[in-house]
Backbone atoms as SQL, in Angstrom:
CREATE TABLE atoms (id INTEGER PRIMARY KEY, chain TEXT, resi INTEGER, resn TEXT, atom TEXT, x REAL, y REAL, z REAL);
INSERT INTO atoms VALUES
  (1, 'A', 1, 'MET', 'N', 39.930, -55.299, 5.435),
  (2, 'A', 1, 'MET', 'CA', 38.559, -55.714, 5.674),
  (3, 'A', 1, 'MET', 'C', 37.713, -55.286, 4.490),
  (4, 'A', 2, 'SER', 'N', 37.024, -56.192, 3.926),
  (5, 'A', 2, 'SER', 'CA', 36.091, -55.794, 2.878),
  (6, 'A', 2, 'SER', 'C', 34.837, -55.268, 3.552),
  (7, 'A', 3, 'GLY', 'N', 34.015, -54.599, 2.769),
  (8, 'A', 3, 'GLY', 'CA', 32.822, -53.986, 3.327),
  (9, 'A', 3, 'GLY', 'C', 31.857, -55.000, 3.916),
  (10, 'A', 4, 'GLU', 'N', 31.131, -54.577, 4.913),
  (11, 'A', 4, 'GLU', 'CA', 30.089, -55.389, 5.542),
  (12, 'A', 4, 'GLU', 'C', 28.808, -54.575, 5.599),
  (13, 'A', 5, 'GLY', 'N', 28.234, -54.312, 4.428),
  (14, 'A', 5, 'GLY', 'CA', 27.053, -53.465, 4.400),
  (15, 'A', 5, 'GLY', 'C', 27.416, -52.015, 4.633),
  (16, 'A', 6, 'ILE', 'N', 28.591, -51.603, 4.156),
  (17, 'A', 6, 'ILE', 'CA', 29.080, -50.251, 4.375),
  (18, 'A', 6, 'ILE', 'C', 28.925, -49.446, 3.091),
  (19, 'A', 7, 'VAL', 'N', 28.312, -48.275, 3.217),
  (20, 'A', 7, 'VAL', 'CA', 28.150, -47.355, 2.100),
  (21, 'A', 7, 'VAL', 'C', 28.925, -46.089, 2.419),
  (22, 'A', 8, 'ALA', 'N', 29.762, -45.649, 1.490),
  (23, 'A', 8, 'ALA', 'CA', 30.506, -44.399, 1.644),
  (24, 'A', 8, 'ALA', 'C', 29.807, -43.308, 0.854),
  (25, 'A', 9, 'VAL', 'N', 29.578, -42.184, 1.508),
  (26, 'A', 9, 'VAL', 'CA', 29.002, -40.999, 0.871),
  (27, 'A', 9, 'VAL', 'C', 30.111, -39.965, 0.741),
  (28, 'A', 10, 'LEU', 'N', 30.353, -39.528, -0.498),
  (29, 'A', 10, 'LEU', 'CA', 31.430, -38.584, -0.782),
  (30, 'A', 10, 'LEU', 'C', 30.859, -37.326, -1.423),
  (31, 'A', 11, 'PRO', 'N', 30.622, -36.279, -0.640),
  (32, 'A', 11, 'PRO', 'CA', 30.199, -35.005, -1.228),
  (33, 'A', 11, 'PRO', 'C', 31.361, -34.433, -2.040),
  (34, 'A', 12, 'ALA', 'N', 31.065, -33.872, -3.198),
  (35, 'A', 12, 'ALA', 'CA', 32.148, -33.383, -4.062),
  (36, 'A', 12, 'ALA', 'C', 31.735, -32.124, -4.798),
  (37, 'A', 13, 'PHE', 'N', 32.653, -31.177, -4.865),
  (38, 'A', 13, 'PHE', 'CA', 32.461, -29.970, -5.660),
  (39, 'A', 13, 'PHE', 'C', 33.784, -29.630, -6.322),
  (40, 'A', 14, 'ASN', 'N', 33.831, -29.787, -7.638),
  (41, 'A', 14, 'ASN', 'CA', 35.031, -29.490, -8.429),
  (42, 'A', 14, 'ASN', 'C', 36.271, -30.185, -7.880),
  (43, 'A', 15, 'GLU', 'N', 36.178, -31.499, -7.752),
  (44, 'A', 15, 'GLU', 'CA', 37.283, -32.297, -7.210),
  (45, 'A', 15, 'GLU', 'C', 37.846, -33.277, -8.234),
  (46, 'A', 16, 'GLN', 'N', 37.821, -32.918, -9.523),
  (47, 'A', 16, 'GLN', 'CA', 38.302, -33.855, -10.555),
  (48, 'A', 16, 'GLN', 'C', 39.747, -34.266, -10.340),
  (49, 'A', 17, 'ARG', 'N', 40.557, -33.435, -9.695),
  (50, 'A', 17, 'ARG', 'CA', 41.972, -33.770, -9.491),
  (51, 'A', 17, 'ARG', 'C', 42.164, -34.858, -8.439),
  (52, 'A', 18, 'THR', 'N', 41.257, -34.978, -7.479),
  (53, 'A', 18, 'THR', 'CA', 41.459, -35.903, -6.366),
  (54, 'A', 18, 'THR', 'C', 40.409, -37.010, -6.268),
  (55, 'A', 19, 'ILE', 'N', 39.299, -36.873, -6.951),
  (56, 'A', 19, 'ILE', 'CA', 38.174, -37.802, -6.775),
  (57, 'A', 19, 'ILE', 'C', 38.538, -39.237, -7.130),
  (58, 'A', 20, 'ALA', 'N', 39.320, -39.443, -8.174),
  (59, 'A', 20, 'ALA', 'CA', 39.650, -40.812, -8.596),
  (60, 'A', 20, 'ALA', 'C', 40.405, -41.551, -7.504),
  (61, 'A', 21, 'GLU', 'N', 41.436, -40.932, -6.964),
  (62, 'A', 21, 'GLU', 'CA', 42.219, -41.583, -5.919),
  (63, 'A', 21, 'GLU', 'C', 41.365, -41.878, -4.690),
  (64, 'A', 22, 'VAL', 'N', 40.508, -40.931, -4.314),
  (65, 'A', 22, 'VAL', 'CA', 39.652, -41.137, -3.141),
  (66, 'A', 22, 'VAL', 'C', 38.695, -42.302, -3.383),
  (67, 'A', 23, 'ILE', 'N', 38.078, -42.362, -4.547),
  (68, 'A', 23, 'ILE', 'CA', 37.157, -43.457, -4.854),
  (69, 'A', 23, 'ILE', 'C', 37.891, -44.793, -4.855),
  (70, 'A', 24, 'LEU', 'N', 39.021, -44.866, -5.537),
  (71, 'A', 24, 'LEU', 'CA', 39.753, -46.130, -5.632),
  (72, 'A', 24, 'LEU', 'C', 40.175, -46.652, -4.258),
  (73, 'A', 25, 'LYS', 'N', 40.609, -45.771, -3.390),
  (74, 'A', 25, 'LYS', 'CA', 40.998, -46.190, -2.042),
  (75, 'A', 25, 'LYS', 'C', 39.777, -46.537, -1.194),
  (76, 'A', 26, 'THR', 'N', 38.701, -45.782, -1.368),
  (77, 'A', 26, 'THR', 'CA', 37.496, -46.002, -0.564),
  (78, 'A', 26, 'THR', 'C', 36.834, -47.325, -0.918),
  (79, 'A', 27, 'GLU', 'N', 36.733, -47.632, -2.208),
  (80, 'A', 27, 'GLU', 'CA', 36.008, -48.830, -2.624),
  (81, 'A', 27, 'GLU', 'C', 36.646, -50.121, -2.117),
  (82, 'A', 28, 'LYS', 'N', 37.895, -50.063, -1.682),
  (83, 'A', 28, 'LYS', 'CA', 38.547, -51.235, -1.096),
  (84, 'A', 28, 'LYS', 'C', 37.994, -51.556, 0.289),
  (85, 'A', 29, 'ASN', 'N', 37.309, -50.598, 0.905),
  (86, 'A', 29, 'ASN', 'CA', 36.870, -50.737, 2.291),
  (87, 'A', 29, 'ASN', 'C', 35.366, -50.664, 2.486),
  (88, 'A', 30, 'VAL', 'N', 34.613, -50.557, 1.404),
  (89, 'A', 30, 'VAL', 'CA', 33.161, -50.436, 1.501),
  (90, 'A', 30, 'VAL', 'C', 32.491, -51.273, 0.416),
  (91, 'A', 31, 'ASP', 'N', 31.176, -51.406, 0.541),
  (92, 'A', 31, 'ASP', 'CA', 30.418, -52.134, -0.470),
  (93, 'A', 31, 'ASP', 'C', 29.928, -51.246, -1.603),
  (94, 'A', 32, 'ARG', 'N', 29.693, -49.971, -1.293),
  (95, 'A', 32, 'ARG', 'CA', 29.166, -49.053, -2.309),
  (96, 'A', 32, 'ARG', 'C', 29.717, -47.665, -2.063),
  (97, 'A', 33, 'VAL', 'N', 30.072, -46.990, -3.144),
  (98, 'A', 33, 'VAL', 'CA', 30.521, -45.599, -3.079),
  (99, 'A', 33, 'VAL', 'C', 29.461, -44.731, -3.753),
  (100, 'A', 34, 'VAL', 'N', 28.985, -43.730, -3.026),
  (101, 'A', 34, 'VAL', 'CA', 28.009, -42.776, -3.541),
  (102, 'A', 34, 'VAL', 'C', 28.669, -41.403, -3.546),
  (103, 'A', 35, 'VAL', 'N', 28.817, -40.831, -4.728),
  (104, 'A', 35, 'VAL', 'CA', 29.376, -39.485, -4.860),
  (105, 'A', 35, 'VAL', 'C', 28.226, -38.522, -5.119),
  (106, 'A', 36, 'VAL', 'N', 28.186, -37.458, -4.336),
  (107, 'A', 36, 'VAL', 'CA', 27.192, -36.410, -4.567),
  (108, 'A', 36, 'VAL', 'C', 27.921, -35.235, -5.199),
  (109, 'A', 37, 'ASP', 'N', 27.707, -35.066, -6.493),
  (110, 'A', 37, 'ASP', 'CA', 28.322, -33.968, -7.224),
  (111, 'A', 37, 'ASP', 'C', 27.461, -32.730, -7.008),
  (112, 'A', 38, 'ASP', 'N', 27.987, -31.790, -6.249),
  (113, 'A', 38, 'ASP', 'CA', 27.225, -30.608, -5.844),
  (114, 'A', 38, 'ASP', 'C', 27.399, -29.462, -6.838),
  (115, 'A', 39, 'GLY', 'N', 26.999, -29.707, -8.078),
  (116, 'A', 39, 'GLY', 'CA', 27.011, -28.663, -9.090),
  (117, 'A', 39, 'GLY', 'C', 28.384, -28.343, -9.650),
  (118, 'A', 40, 'SER', 'N', 29.261, -29.325, -9.697),
  (119, 'A', 40, 'SER', 'CA', 30.611, -29.095, -10.212),
  (120, 'A', 40, 'SER', 'C', 30.587, -28.633, -11.662),
  (121, 'A', 41, 'SER', 'N', 31.577, -27.795, -12.004),
  (122, 'A', 41, 'SER', 'CA', 31.719, -27.341, -13.390),
  (123, 'A', 41, 'SER', 'C', 32.868, -28.062, -14.086),
  (124, 'A', 42, 'ASP', 'N', 33.493, -28.998, -13.378),
  (125, 'A', 42, 'ASP', 'CA', 34.587, -29.769, -13.964),
  (126, 'A', 42, 'ASP', 'C', 34.120, -31.195, -14.238),
  (127, 'A', 43, 'LEU', 'N', 35.035, -32.144, -14.311),
  (128, 'A', 43, 'LEU', 'CA', 34.702, -33.524, -14.656),
  (129, 'A', 43, 'LEU', 'C', 34.521, -34.439, -13.441),
  (130, 'A', 44, 'THR', 'N', 34.239, -33.875, -12.287),
  (131, 'A', 44, 'THR', 'CA', 34.083, -34.675, -11.071),
  (132, 'A', 44, 'THR', 'C', 33.098, -35.823, -11.262),
  (133, 'A', 45, 'ALA', 'N', 31.896, -35.531, -11.711),
  (134, 'A', 45, 'ALA', 'CA', 30.863, -36.561, -11.860),
  (135, 'A', 45, 'ALA', 'C', 31.247, -37.609, -12.897),
  (136, 'A', 46, 'GLU', 'N', 31.813, -37.182, -13.995),
  (137, 'A', 46, 'GLU', 'CA', 32.190, -38.111, -15.052),
  (138, 'A', 46, 'GLU', 'C', 33.267, -39.079, -14.579),
  (139, 'A', 47, 'VAL', 'N', 34.259, -38.566, -13.873),
  (140, 'A', 47, 'VAL', 'CA', 35.319, -39.424, -13.339),
  (141, 'A', 47, 'VAL', 'C', 34.717, -40.441, -12.371),
  (142, 'A', 48, 'ALA', 'N', 33.858, -39.969, -11.482),
  (143, 'A', 48, 'ALA', 'CA', 33.234, -40.859, -10.501),
  (144, 'A', 48, 'ALA', 'C', 32.409, -41.952, -11.180),
  (145, 'A', 49, 'GLU', 'N', 31.639, -41.583, -12.190),
  (146, 'A', 49, 'GLU', 'CA', 30.834, -42.575, -12.914),
  (147, 'A', 49, 'GLU', 'C', 31.716, -43.611, -13.600),
  (148, 'A', 50, 'ARG', 'N', 32.781, -43.173, -14.228),
  (149, 'A', 50, 'ARG', 'CA', 33.676, -44.105, -14.925),
  (150, 'A', 50, 'ARG', 'C', 34.324, -45.100, -13.979),
  (151, 'A', 51, 'LEU', 'N', 34.474, -44.696, -12.720),
  (152, 'A', 51, 'LEU', 'CA', 35.066, -45.587, -11.720),
  (153, 'A', 51, 'LEU', 'C', 34.016, -46.460, -11.037),
  (154, 'A', 52, 'GLY', 'N', 32.765, -46.342, -11.453),
  (155, 'A', 52, 'GLY', 'CA', 31.724, -47.225, -10.941),
  (156, 'A', 52, 'GLY', 'C', 30.974, -46.717, -9.726),
  (157, 'A', 53, 'ALA', 'N', 31.239, -45.493, -9.313),
  (158, 'A', 53, 'ALA', 'CA', 30.494, -44.937, -8.183),
  (159, 'A', 53, 'ALA', 'C', 29.082, -44.582, -8.627),
  (160, 'A', 54, 'THR', 'N', 28.152, -44.675, -7.695),
  (161, 'A', 54, 'THR', 'CA', 26.826, -44.129, -7.927),
  (162, 'A', 54, 'THR', 'C', 26.955, -42.622, -7.796),
  (163, 'A', 55, 'VAL', 'N', 26.461, -41.877, -8.769),
  (164, 'A', 55, 'VAL', 'CA', 26.598, -40.426, -8.732),
  (165, 'A', 55, 'VAL', 'C', 25.233, -39.769, -8.661),
  (166, 'A', 56, 'ILE', 'N', 25.075, -38.921, -7.670),
  (167, 'A', 56, 'ILE', 'CA', 23.886, -38.078, -7.529),
  (168, 'A', 56, 'ILE', 'C', 24.334, -36.680, -7.909),
  (169, 'A', 57, 'ARG', 'N', 23.606, -36.032, -8.811),
  (170, 'A', 57, 'ARG', 'CA', 24.015, -34.721, -9.292),
  (171, 'A', 57, 'ARG', 'C', 23.059, -33.629, -8.829),
  (172, 'A', 58, 'HIS', 'N', 23.636, -32.588, -8.261),
  (173, 'A', 58, 'HIS', 'CA', 22.886, -31.355, -8.016),
  (174, 'A', 58, 'HIS', 'C', 23.132, -30.458, -9.224),
  (175, 'A', 59, 'LYS', 'N', 22.092, -29.838, -9.740),
  (176, 'A', 59, 'LYS', 'CA', 22.234, -28.986, -10.926),
  (177, 'A', 59, 'LYS', 'C', 23.097, -27.769, -10.647),
  (178, 'A', 60, 'ARG', 'N', 23.063, -27.304, -9.399),
  (179, 'A', 60, 'ARG', 'CA', 23.895, -26.168, -9.013),
  (180, 'A', 60, 'ARG', 'C', 24.453, -26.430, -7.628),
  (181, 'A', 61, 'ASN', 'N', 25.467, -25.697, -7.255),
  (182, 'A', 61, 'ASN', 'CA', 26.098, -25.854, -5.953),
  (183, 'A', 61, 'ASN', 'C', 25.165, -25.332, -4.868),
  (184, 'A', 62, 'ILE', 'N', 24.733, -26.245, -3.985),
  (185, 'A', 62, 'ILE', 'CA', 23.839, -25.829, -2.895),
  (186, 'A', 62, 'ILE', 'C', 24.442, -26.102, -1.521),
  (187, 'A', 63, 'GLY', 'N', 25.684, -26.556, -1.495),
  (188, 'A', 63, 'GLY', 'CA', 26.404, -26.630, -0.238),
  (189, 'A', 63, 'GLY', 'C', 26.661, -28.037, 0.273),
  (190, 'A', 64, 'TYR', 'N', 27.664, -28.087, 1.151),
  (191, 'A', 64, 'TYR', 'CA', 28.127, -29.351, 1.730),
  (192, 'A', 64, 'TYR', 'C', 27.014, -30.071, 2.500),
  (193, 'A', 65, 'GLY', 'N', 26.270, -29.335, 3.303),
  (194, 'A', 65, 'GLY', 'CA', 25.193, -29.951, 4.077),
  (195, 'A', 65, 'GLY', 'C', 24.124, -30.573, 3.191),
  (196, 'A', 66, 'ALA', 'N', 23.761, -29.885, 2.135),
  (197, 'A', 66, 'ALA', 'CA', 22.771, -30.418, 1.196),
  (198, 'A', 66, 'ALA', 'C', 23.311, -31.649, 0.479),
  (199, 'A', 67, 'ALA', 'N', 24.599, -31.625, 0.160),
  (200, 'A', 67, 'ALA', 'CA', 25.205, -32.794, -0.492),
  (201, 'A', 67, 'ALA', 'C', 25.206, -33.990, 0.454),
  (202, 'A', 68, 'LEU', 'N', 25.529, -33.751, 1.712),
  (203, 'A', 68, 'LEU', 'CA', 25.464, -34.840, 2.691),
  (204, 'A', 68, 'LEU', 'C', 24.043, -35.384, 2.801),
  (205, 'A', 69, 'ARG', 'N', 23.073, -34.499, 2.882),
  (206, 'A', 69, 'ARG', 'CA', 21.672, -34.931, 2.993),
  (207, 'A', 69, 'ARG', 'C', 21.269, -35.798, 1.804),
  (208, 'A', 70, 'SER', 'N', 21.612, -35.363, 0.586),
  (209, 'A', 70, 'SER', 'CA', 21.292, -36.156, -0.608),
  (210, 'A', 70, 'SER', 'C', 21.968, -37.522, -0.546),
  (211, 'A', 71, 'GLY', 'N', 23.221, -37.531, -0.114),
  (212, 'A', 71, 'GLY', 'CA', 23.956, -38.790, -0.007),
  (213, 'A', 71, 'GLY', 'C', 23.363, -39.721, 1.032),
  (214, 'A', 72, 'PHE', 'N', 23.011, -39.179, 2.197),
  (215, 'A', 72, 'PHE', 'CA', 22.399, -40.002, 3.246),
  (216, 'A', 72, 'PHE', 'C', 21.049, -40.548, 2.790),
  (217, 'A', 73, 'GLU', 'N', 20.254, -39.714, 2.137),
  (218, 'A', 73, 'GLU', 'CA', 18.943, -40.172, 1.657),
  (219, 'A', 73, 'GLU', 'C', 19.103, -41.344, 0.701),
  (220, 'A', 74, 'HIS', 'N', 20.054, -41.247, -0.217),
  (221, 'A', 74, 'HIS', 'CA', 20.285, -42.353, -1.149),
  (222, 'A', 74, 'HIS', 'C', 20.833, -43.578, -0.422),
  (223, 'A', 75, 'ALA', 'N', 21.807, -43.370, 0.448),
  (224, 'A', 75, 'ALA', 'CA', 22.432, -44.485, 1.165),
  (225, 'A', 75, 'ALA', 'C', 21.418, -45.249, 2.001),
  (226, 'A', 76, 'LEU', 'N', 20.534, -44.536, 2.667),
  (227, 'A', 76, 'LEU', 'CA', 19.561, -45.208, 3.534),
  (228, 'A', 76, 'LEU', 'C', 18.598, -46.088, 2.742),
  (229, 'A', 77, 'LYS', 'N', 18.361, -45.763, 1.485),
  (230, 'A', 77, 'LYS', 'CA', 17.524, -46.619, 0.625),
  (231, 'A', 77, 'LYS', 'C', 18.182, -47.979, 0.383),
  (232, 'A', 78, 'LEU', 'N', 19.496, -48.045, 0.563),
  (233, 'A', 78, 'LEU', 'CA', 20.243, -49.286, 0.353),
  (234, 'A', 78, 'LEU', 'C', 20.257, -50.171, 1.596),
  (235, 'A', 79, 'ASN', 'N', 19.681, -49.668, 2.682),
  (236, 'A', 79, 'ASN', 'CA', 19.587, -50.405, 3.952),
  (237, 'A', 79, 'ASN', 'C', 20.957, -50.913, 4.434),
  (238, 'A', 80, 'PRO', 'N', 21.917, -50.009, 4.548),
  (239, 'A', 80, 'PRO', 'CA', 23.258, -50.433, 4.969),
  (240, 'A', 80, 'PRO', 'C', 23.348, -50.648, 6.474),
  (241, 'A', 81, 'LYS', 'N', 24.388, -51.355, 6.880),
  (242, 'A', 81, 'LYS', 'CA', 24.701, -51.459, 8.299),
  (243, 'A', 81, 'LYS', 'C', 25.347, -50.173, 8.779),
  (244, 'A', 82, 'VAL', 'N', 26.174, -49.578, 7.916),
  (245, 'A', 82, 'VAL', 'CA', 26.931, -48.379, 8.271),
  (246, 'A', 82, 'VAL', 'C', 27.018, -47.451, 7.063),
  (247, 'A', 83, 'VAL', 'N', 26.924, -46.147, 7.329),
  (248, 'A', 83, 'VAL', 'CA', 27.199, -45.126, 6.329),
  (249, 'A', 83, 'VAL', 'C', 28.379, -44.316, 6.844),
  (250, 'A', 84, 'VAL', 'N', 29.383, -44.155, 5.988),
  (251, 'A', 84, 'VAL', 'CA', 30.573, -43.381, 6.336),
  (252, 'A', 84, 'VAL', 'C', 30.713, -42.251, 5.329),
  (253, 'A', 85, 'THR', 'N', 31.161, -41.085, 5.789),
  (254, 'A', 85, 'THR', 'CA', 31.392, -39.973, 4.877),
  (255, 'A', 85, 'THR', 'C', 32.879, -39.637, 4.828),
  (256, 'A', 86, 'LEU', 'N', 33.319, -39.235, 3.657),
  (257, 'A', 86, 'LEU', 'CA', 34.701, -38.783, 3.464),
  (258, 'A', 86, 'LEU', 'C', 34.680, -37.577, 2.551),
  (259, 'A', 87, 'ASP', 'N', 35.572, -36.647, 2.818),
  (260, 'A', 87, 'ASP', 'CA', 35.737, -35.535, 1.897),
  (261, 'A', 87, 'ASP', 'C', 36.518, -36.021, 0.682),
  (262, 'A', 88, 'THR', 'N', 36.299, -35.376, -0.450),
  (263, 'A', 88, 'THR', 'CA', 36.910, -35.839, -1.693),
  (264, 'A', 88, 'THR', 'C', 38.146, -35.050, -2.086),
  (265, 'A', 89, 'ASP', 'N', 38.648, -34.231, -1.179),
  (266, 'A', 89, 'ASP', 'CA', 39.866, -33.480, -1.475),
  (267, 'A', 89, 'ASP', 'C', 41.115, -34.204, -0.992),
  (268, 'A', 90, 'GLY', 'N', 40.949, -35.413, -0.471),
  (269, 'A', 90, 'GLY', 'CA', 42.088, -36.218, -0.061),
  (270, 'A', 90, 'GLY', 'C', 42.503, -36.045, 1.388),
  (271, 'A', 91, 'GLN', 'N', 41.781, -35.247, 2.160),
  (272, 'A', 91, 'GLN', 'CA', 42.202, -35.023, 3.541),
  (273, 'A', 91, 'GLN', 'C', 41.844, -36.168, 4.481),
  (274, 'A', 92, 'HIS', 'N', 40.931, -37.043, 4.081),
  (275, 'A', 92, 'HIS', 'CA', 40.582, -38.204, 4.890),
  (276, 'A', 92, 'HIS', 'C', 41.208, -39.449, 4.283),
  (277, 'A', 93, 'ASP', 'N', 41.739, -40.324, 5.121),
  (278, 'A', 93, 'ASP', 'CA', 42.389, -41.542, 4.647),
  (279, 'A', 93, 'ASP', 'C', 41.371, -42.682, 4.598),
  (280, 'A', 94, 'PRO', 'N', 40.966, -43.112, 3.401),
  (281, 'A', 94, 'PRO', 'CA', 40.004, -44.204, 3.291),
  (282, 'A', 94, 'PRO', 'C', 40.467, -45.508, 3.931),
  (283, 'A', 95, 'ASN', 'N', 41.769, -45.668, 4.113),
  (284, 'A', 95, 'ASN', 'CA', 42.280, -46.873, 4.757),
  (285, 'A', 95, 'ASN', 'C', 41.930, -46.937, 6.239),
  (286, 'A', 96, 'GLU', 'N', 41.443, -45.846, 6.795),
  (287, 'A', 96, 'GLU', 'CA', 41.008, -45.811, 8.193),
  (288, 'A', 96, 'GLU', 'C', 39.551, -46.250, 8.362),
  (289, 'A', 97, 'ILE', 'N', 38.839, -46.471, 7.262),
  (290, 'A', 97, 'ILE', 'CA', 37.422, -46.851, 7.353),
  (291, 'A', 97, 'ILE', 'C', 37.212, -48.076, 8.236),
  (292, 'A', 98, 'PRO', 'N', 37.982, -49.158, 8.092),
  (293, 'A', 98, 'PRO', 'CA', 37.744, -50.318, 8.966),
  (294, 'A', 98, 'PRO', 'C', 37.853, -49.985, 10.452),
  (295, 'A', 99, 'ASN', 'N', 38.820, -49.153, 10.815),
  (296, 'A', 99, 'ASN', 'CA', 38.957, -48.748, 12.216),
  (297, 'A', 99, 'ASN', 'C', 37.784, -47.893, 12.665),
  (298, 'A', 100, 'LEU', 'N', 37.306, -47.051, 11.771),
  (299, 'A', 100, 'LEU', 'CA', 36.207, -46.152, 12.089),
  (300, 'A', 100, 'LEU', 'C', 34.896, -46.896, 12.317),
  (301, 'A', 101, 'VAL', 'N', 34.610, -47.884, 11.480),
  (302, 'A', 101, 'VAL', 'CA', 33.316, -48.554, 11.550),
  (303, 'A', 101, 'VAL', 'C', 33.290, -49.752, 12.508),
  (304, 'A', 102, 'LYS', 'N', 34.453, -50.201, 12.942),
  (305, 'A', 102, 'LYS', 'CA', 34.528, -51.390, 13.796),
  (306, 'A', 102, 'LYS', 'C', 33.637, -51.290, 15.041),
  (307, 'A', 103, 'PRO', 'N', 33.683, -50.191, 15.805),
  (308, 'A', 103, 'PRO', 'CA', 32.817, -50.121, 16.986),
  (309, 'A', 103, 'PRO', 'C', 31.331, -50.189, 16.657),
  (310, 'A', 104, 'ILE', 'N', 30.950, -49.693, 15.494),
  (311, 'A', 104, 'ILE', 'CA', 29.540, -49.755, 15.088),
  (312, 'A', 104, 'ILE', 'C', 29.158, -51.183, 14.738),
  (313, 'A', 105, 'LEU', 'N', 29.990, -51.853, 13.948),
  (314, 'A', 105, 'LEU', 'CA', 29.696, -53.228, 13.546),
  (315, 'A', 105, 'LEU', 'C', 29.700, -54.179, 14.741),
  (316, 'A', 106, 'GLU', 'N', 30.483, -53.845, 15.764),
  (317, 'A', 106, 'GLU', 'CA', 30.527, -54.670, 16.980),
  (318, 'A', 106, 'GLU', 'C', 29.424, -54.321, 17.968),
  (319, 'A', 107, 'GLY', 'N', 28.582, -53.331, 17.636),
  (320, 'A', 107, 'GLY', 'CA', 27.498, -52.935, 18.524),
  (321, 'A', 107, 'GLY', 'C', 27.951, -52.126, 19.729),
  (322, 'A', 108, 'LYS', 'N', 29.167, -51.567, 19.665),
  (323, 'A', 108, 'LYS', 'CA', 29.702, -50.791, 20.787),
  (324, 'A', 108, 'LYS', 'C', 29.440, -49.298, 20.644),
  (325, 'A', 109, 'ALA', 'N', 28.991, -48.860, 19.457),
  (326, 'A', 109, 'ALA', 'CA', 28.729, -47.442, 19.217),
  (327, 'A', 109, 'ALA', 'C', 27.664, -47.301, 18.140),
  (328, 'A', 110, 'ASP', 'N', 26.943, -46.207, 18.204),
  (329, 'A', 110, 'ASP', 'CA', 25.979, -45.872, 17.161),
  (330, 'A', 110, 'ASP', 'C', 26.568, -44.894, 16.159),
  (331, 'A', 111, 'VAL', 'N', 27.473, -44.035, 16.650),
  (332, 'A', 111, 'VAL', 'CA', 28.104, -43.018, 15.821),
  (333, 'A', 111, 'VAL', 'C', 29.583, -42.964, 16.188),
  (334, 'A', 112, 'VAL', 'N', 30.442, -42.842, 15.184),
  (335, 'A', 112, 'VAL', 'CA', 31.873, -42.685, 15.403),
  (336, 'A', 112, 'VAL', 'C', 32.326, -41.512, 14.541),
  (337, 'A', 113, 'ILE', 'N', 33.128, -40.645, 15.130),
  (338, 'A', 113, 'ILE', 'CA', 33.660, -39.495, 14.403),
  (339, 'A', 113, 'ILE', 'C', 35.179, -39.585, 14.423),
  (340, 'A', 114, 'GLY', 'N', 35.783, -39.583, 13.248),
  (341, 'A', 114, 'GLY', 'CA', 37.232, -39.627, 13.157),
  (342, 'A', 114, 'GLY', 'C', 37.817, -38.233, 13.307),
  (343, 'A', 115, 'SER', 'N', 39.084, -38.185, 13.713),
  (344, 'A', 115, 'SER', 'CA', 39.770, -36.905, 13.869),
  (345, 'A', 115, 'SER', 'C', 41.222, -37.028, 13.444),
  (346, 'A', 116, 'ARG', 'N', 41.677, -36.091, 12.629),
  (347, 'A', 116, 'ARG', 'CA', 43.081, -36.069, 12.223),
  (348, 'A', 116, 'ARG', 'C', 43.962, -35.553, 13.347),
  (349, 'A', 117, 'PHE', 'N', 43.377, -35.058, 14.417),
  (350, 'A', 117, 'PHE', 'CA', 44.133, -34.435, 15.496),
  (351, 'A', 117, 'PHE', 'C', 44.531, -35.399, 16.606),
  (352, 'A', 118, 'LEU', 'N', 44.135, -36.663, 16.529),
  (353, 'A', 118, 'LEU', 'CA', 44.416, -37.609, 17.599),
  (354, 'A', 118, 'LEU', 'C', 45.790, -38.256, 17.499),
  (355, 'A', 119, 'ARG', 'N', 46.372, -38.270, 16.330),
  (356, 'A', 119, 'ARG', 'CA', 47.686, -38.882, 16.125),
  (357, 'A', 119, 'ARG', 'C', 48.653, -37.842, 15.607),
  (358, 'A', 120, 'LYS', 'N', 49.936, -38.136, 15.780),
  (359, 'A', 120, 'LYS', 'CA', 50.951, -37.240, 15.217),
  (360, 'A', 120, 'LYS', 'C', 50.884, -37.295, 13.706),
  (361, 'A', 121, 'GLY', 'N', 51.331, -36.257, 13.084),
  (362, 'A', 121, 'GLY', 'CA', 51.320, -36.204, 11.630),
  (363, 'A', 121, 'GLY', 'C', 50.627, -34.946, 11.175),
  (364, 'A', 122, 'ARG', 'N', 50.073, -35.002, 9.993),
  (365, 'A', 122, 'ARG', 'CA', 49.420, -33.830, 9.413),
  (366, 'A', 122, 'ARG', 'C', 48.212, -33.434, 10.245),
  (367, 'A', 123, 'ARG', 'N', 48.186, -32.204, 10.681),
  (368, 'A', 123, 'ARG', 'CA', 47.117, -31.735, 11.555),
  (369, 'A', 123, 'ARG', 'C', 46.272, -30.630, 10.918),
  (370, 'A', 124, 'GLU', 'N', 46.777, -30.034, 9.888),
  (371, 'A', 124, 'GLU', 'CA', 46.049, -28.914, 9.290),
  (372, 'A', 124, 'GLU', 'C', 45.099, -29.413, 8.217),
  (373, 'A', 125, 'ALA', 'N', 44.019, -28.678, 8.016),
  (374, 'A', 125, 'ALA', 'CA', 43.090, -28.975, 6.932),
  (375, 'A', 125, 'ALA', 'C', 43.615, -28.275, 5.681),
  (376, 'A', 126, 'PRO', 'N', 43.461, -28.909, 4.525),
  (377, 'A', 126, 'PRO', 'CA', 43.938, -28.266, 3.305),
  (378, 'A', 126, 'PRO', 'C', 43.140, -26.994, 3.026),
  (379, 'A', 127, 'MET', 'N', 43.792, -26.014, 2.443),
  (380, 'A', 127, 'MET', 'CA', 43.115, -24.778, 2.076),
  (381, 'A', 127, 'MET', 'C', 42.325, -25.013, 0.799),
  (382, 'A', 128, 'ARG', 'N', 41.123, -24.504, 0.730),
  (383, 'A', 128, 'ARG', 'CA', 40.299, -24.618, -0.479),
  (384, 'A', 128, 'ARG', 'C', 40.946, -23.812, -1.591),
  (385, 'A', 129, 'GLY', 'N', 40.894, -24.359, -2.768),
  (386, 'A', 129, 'GLY', 'CA', 41.409, -23.658, -3.931),
  (387, 'A', 129, 'GLY', 'C', 42.909, -23.733, -4.106),
  (388, 'A', 130, 'SER', 'N', 43.582, -24.492, -3.227),
  (389, 'A', 130, 'SER', 'CA', 45.044, -24.575, -3.378),
  (390, 'A', 130, 'SER', 'C', 45.447, -25.848, -4.050);
């Protein structure tokens, strides 16, 4: 499914190793990718820009919640039908975006939250810094 007014917000902090793959997979399922670089000291923002994502930069790391807020504020200016968030460390599967947003686009839900714990397979969250 191609995007239908779907904007993905990707908060990121020092994710240069995984950001490219996440963006490339995400952009197949959305209309716009917005990366919020939360004060990274690596090449996270540069990689995201080269791949065509809109990048919002925080001068210093102010946290995941602040990055989400910045991303939502930017996304809402685009007047999307749906805003979806994904972590940029690879723990969320961008190929699940169509399943996630379907109830919203069909008017059956206002909010949908995905969970890695509902199906068999990988259940643990990756450790930071590993």
